[in-house]
N, C-alpha and C positions, 0 to 999 in steps of 0.2 A: 087475546091469547091467555090461557090460565097461567098463574104463577106456579112456582115449584111446590109450595105447600098445598095448593089446590090439587095439583097432579098427584102428590103423595097420598092425599086423602082418597082420591078417586081410585088409584092403583094399589092401595095398601094391601089388599089380599094377595096381590101378585108379588109385591115387594117384600113382604114379611119374611119369606124363606130366604131371600137374598141377604136381608139384614141379619138373620140368624147365622147364616154361613159366614158372613163378614165378621160378626162378633166372635164366632168360634175360631176363626183364623187369628184374630188378635189375642184371644186367650192363649192359643198355642205359642204365639210370639212372646207373650209375657212370660209364660212358663219357661221357654228356652233361655230368656235372660235371667230369670230367677235361679235356675239351676246352673248357670254359667256356661251353657253350650254356646250362646252368643255372647261375645265379650263386651264388657262395659267399662268405661273409664271412671275411676273414682277420683274426684278432685282432691288436692292436698289440703283443702280447707272446707269449711261448712258449705253445703250445697242445698239450695232452696229452689223449688219449682213452683211457679204460678201457672196454672193451666186450667182447662175446662174439659168436660166430657162431651160437650156438644159444639156444633159450629155456631158462628155468629158472635156478636159482641156481648161479653159478660163482665167487662170491667177489668180485664187483665192488665192493661197498661196503667190505669189509675192505681191499681193495687200494687203493681211493681213500683210506681212512683212513691206510694206511701211507704213501702219498705225501704226504699232508698232515702227518703226523708228521715225515717226513724234511724237508719244507720248513720246518717250524717250527724244527728244529734248525739249519738253514742260513740262517735269517732271510730266507726267500723267502715272500712273501705271495701266496696264491692265491685265486681265485674258482672255486667249483664250479658248473657249469651242469648242471642236471638237470631232466628232465621231471617228476619227482616222481610216479611211478606211484601211482595211487590218491588223490593229493592233490586237494583241492577248495578251492583258494585263492579268496578273494573278489576279489582283484585280481592282475594279472599285469604285469610280473614280481613275484614275491614273495621278499623277503629273509627267510630263515628264521632266527629267533632261538632261543636255547636254551630259551626258555619258550613256544615256539609250540604251538598246538593241533595234535596229530598228524593230525587229520582234515583240517585245512587245509593243512598243510605236507607230509604224507606221512611214513611211518615212517623210511625210510632217510635222506632229507634231514635230518630232525630228529636222527637218531642222529649224523650227521656234524657238525651244528651244535653239539650238546652236547659232543662229544668234542674238537672242534678250534675253540676260541674265537677264534683269530687268523684263521681262514679265513672267507670269506663264501660262504654257500650260497644259491643263487638258483634258485627253481623257476619253470619256464615250459616248456611243450611246444615253443615256438618259440625255440630257443637262438640263432637268428640275430637275434632281437629282444632276448632277455635279455643276450646277450653284450655288445653295444655299451652297453646300459644300465648293466651292472655295471662295465665297463672305464672308462666316463666317471666313475662315482661313486667307485670304489675304487682305481683305478690299480694293478692287481695286477701281480706279477712273472710270473704265469702263469695260464692258465685251464685247468680240468680238466673235461673232458666226461665225466660219469657215464653209462654205457651209451651211448657215442657212436660205436661202430664203424660203424653204419649211418646216422649223422646227418651226411651229406655236405654239407649247407648251411654247415657250419663247417669251415674248413680246420684241420688239425692237423699238428704237427711230429713228435710221437711217438704211435704207435698201438700200445697194449698190448692184445693179443687174448687173452682168457681161454678156456680149453678145459677139458673134464673128461675123465677116462679113457674114459667112454662115447663122447664125441665122436671119440676116436682109434681106437675099436674098432667096435662094431656101429652106432654112430650116424654114422659118417663119411660126409659128403656127402649125407645124406638131408634134402633141403629140404622144408619144410612144403608141403602137408599130409602128405607121405609120411614125414616125420621131424620132428626138432626144429630143424633149421638154418634160419636166416633167409636165407642166401645159399649159393651153391655154393662148392666148395673154391678156385676161382680167386680169390675175394675175399681169401683169406689172403695174397696177394702184397702187400697194403697194410700188413701187419703190420710193426712195428719189432721186436717181440719177442713171444713166446708165453709165457703164464703158465698153468700147469696146476694146478688145485686138486685136491689128493688128500686122501683120508681117512686117519686114523691107521692105522698098521700096514703090513704088506707090500703091495706093489703088483705082483703077478706079471704079467709081460708088458708092463708099462708102458714100459720102456726099448725093447723091440722095437717097440712101436706108435709111439713117438716117432721112432725111426729110420725106420720104414716110411712114416710120414705127413708128418713135418715136416722131415726133413733136407734135402729138395729145395729148401726155401724159403731156406736159408742165413741163418736168423735165430737169435738166442739163444733158448733155451728154459729157463724157470725153473719149478720146482715149488714149491708152497707149500701150507700148511694152517693150520687154526686150532687152536692148542694151548690147552686149558683151563688156567686158572691160579687158579680159585677161584669162589666164589659170593658173591652180595650180595643182601640183602633188597630188595624193590622200594621199601619206605619208607625205605631208607637206614639202618636201625637197626643192622644187623650185617653182618659179612662172615665167611666160613668157608672152610676148605680143602676140606671135604667134608661129608657128612651122617651120618657115623659109622656107615655101613652100613645106615641106615634106609631103608624103602621110599619111593619117589617116583614120580610120574607126570610125563610130559613133555607139556605143552600148547603147541602152536606153530602159527603161521600163516606158514610159510616154504615155499619151493619144494622143499626137500630135508629133510623131517623125519627120515629115516633117518640122514642125516649128523649132524644135531644129536644124535640119540640115541646114535650111536657116540662122538661127542665127549664127551657127558655120562658115558657108561659108562667111558671112559678115566680121567676124573677121579674118579668115585665108586666104581669097582670093581665095579659091577653094572649091568645094564640096567634101564631104567625098567619098573615094573610094567605100565604102559600108556602108549601114545602116543596122545594126543588131538589129531588133526590138524585144522587149519582151512585154508581157502583162503589162498594166498599174498597178503600185504598185507591180511589180514582186518581189518575194523573191529570190534574187540571191543566187546561191549555188556555191560550188567549181567546180562542173561540168560545170556551166555556164562560170566561169572564164577560164577554159580550152578551151571551145568552142570559147570564144571571142579572146583569145590569138592566137588560130589556125587561125581564120578568119583574124586577123591582119597580120600574116605572115611577121613580121618585121616592119610593119607600126605602127604609133602611135595609141593608143586607146583613144578616147574621150568619156566622159560620162557627163550627166547633174548632177547638184547638188543633185537632188532628188535621182538619182541612186548612187551617191558617198557615201551618208551616210550609204548605205547598203554594197556596194562593198568594202569599205576601211577596213572592218573587215575580209576580206577573204585574203588568201595567194596569192601572185603573182599579186596584184593590185597596189602596191606602185608606179609603173612607169606609171600607167594610168593618163591621164589628165582629169580635170573637168573644165567646163566652169565657169568663173566668170562673172556674169551678174548684171545689175542694171535696175530697173524699171524707165522708163522715160515716161512722159505724152506728148501727141501730141496736136493737135488742139482740142478745146472744142466747144460745140454748146449750144445755148440757155442760156448762162451765160457769163458774161465778166470775171469772176474770174477763175483762174486756180484751179486745184483740191485741192491743199493744202490750199489755201485761202478760198475756198468754204467750205471745210471740217472743217477747224479751226473755222469758224464763226458758222457753225451748231453745232459743238461740244460745244462751249461756250454757245450758246443759249439754247441747250437742257440739258446741264449738270447743268445749274443754278438752276432749281427747286430741283434737287436731293441734291445739296450742301446746299440750303436754308433749306430743310427738315432736313438735318443732323445737321445744326446749331441750329435749333429750338429744336430738340431732345436733344442735348447736354445741352442747356440752361434749359430745363425742368428737365433733370437729375440732374443738379447742383443746381437747386433751392431748 
């Protein structure tokens, strides 16, 4: 059976009109929000969106994690507002704790809550509801909208738009169902900066595509990738730099298993013997563990951190390894500043009016 990209290529002449109609509907929606016909909630603090224009993995969760790490170093406390794709919370909004059930909280929110204990991660498909709820309870210095580019009911001060090399090449401007984009290229005028997730190794043609596609918007462009820094057992019993050249399989339920395989190969010096793919955000079961172990047949089992938060609760996974990665920025374009310096300057500039309004309100209250 052909996969979805194959079908899109085959049926593209028929799908293009539908994509154009969908893009037009979203332009109308954006216009209604911009003129105030559709109401939007403005947070009482700085608001930052991390999102993408296309479907699939483009590094939103790692970039959110990087921003939370930056905030921790600068004593800025944030609230993450996320819809929690695949989450099945018993109540909404849901504050995600490090010990939460991944089936209830969702894998990516749980991953952020575990890694960033000072942040508050709140799951709710309606962020216009969870935002006021979280701001009233936690009084954050900023709110971070995870996958927020199309979530116009919440006003944002900084819009970080993630792209992939495919978006800049064959995928450019192809709105679903004719392609993977959620909106047309005109939506990119909302971006404060572009962040392009790249795989390890050379990127032939990338700089040309950046110039051809993004220079016109006059925004900074940052490249980034995930660099492997080691392995850890799912039961926490051991860490290692590599597998000593031994065979391994990669079992993963993420949108881009090929990228995870390439990252693993960079660390381990060899490709996985087999990639065992599951659907993105897959809810692993005990039967899946049996299938993975049988496929390994004595080889090591490697999973991504997103998979690990779900698999570690199941029996027989303690000996599985998970990749330990860190986000690293590469070359930037149309700015001399690196991402942290650019982001820090924008953060301070845009947070200042919120802080001044808070001081004035306090003075009025105390008068």
